[in-house]
C-alpha positions in Angstrom: 162.0 75.3 -11.5 160.2 72.6 -9.5 157.2 73.7 -7.5 156.7 72.7 -3.9 154.3 69.7 -4.1 153.2 70.2 -0.5 152.2 73.9 -1.0 150.6 73.0 -4.4 148.4 70.3 -3.0 147.4 72.2 0.1 146.5 75.3 -1.9 144.3 73.4 -4.4 142.0 70.9 -2.7 140.1 69.8 -5.7 141.3 67.7 -8.6 139.9 70.0 -11.3 141.7 73.0 -9.7 144.9 71.0 -9.5 144.8 70.0 -13.2 144.2 73.6 -14.2 147.1 74.9 -12.1 149.4 72.3 -13.6 148.4 73.3 -17.1 148.8 77.0 -16.2 152.3 76.5 -14.7 153.4 74.5 -17.7 152.0 77.2 -20.2 153.8 79.9 -18.3 157.1 78.0 -18.3 157.2 77.7 -14.5 157.5 73.9 -14.7 158.8 71.7 -17.6 156.4 69.7 -19.7 158.1 66.5 -18.3 157.5 67.6 -14.7 153.9 68.7 -15.5 153.3 65.2 -17.0 154.8 63.6 -13.8 152.4 65.7 -11.7 149.4 64.8 -13.9 150.3 61.1 -13.7 150.6 61.2 -9.9 147.3 63.1 -9.6 145.5 60.5 -11.8 147.1 57.4 -10.4 147.4 58.3 -6.7 145.0 61.2 -6.2 145.4 64.6 -4.7 146.2 63.4 -1.2 149.3 61.7 -2.5 150.9 65.1 -2.3 150.3 65.3 1.4 147.6 66.1 3.9 145.2 69.0 3.4 145.9 72.2 5.3 142.9 73.7 7.2 141.6 77.1 6.3 143.6 79.9 7.9 146.8 77.8 8.1 149.0 80.4 6.5 147.5 83.2 8.5 148.3 81.3 11.7 151.8 80.6 10.5 152.3 84.3 9.8 151.0 85.2 13.3 147.9 87.0 12.1 145.5 84.6 13.9 
């Protein structure tokens, strides 16, 4: 199962968090080792913003109509 790169990047704005989440998803079998390595390589070579622009705090609440 592939994760949504956009949601992933927007949810974890710091590199260390992103690496931890990739490792966690791989350990739990949510992503393949090959896909995890692809994400790590992209993170290292192109940076976190290569996954897309950062969402502002409260974005999902606004989308859901709570704000």
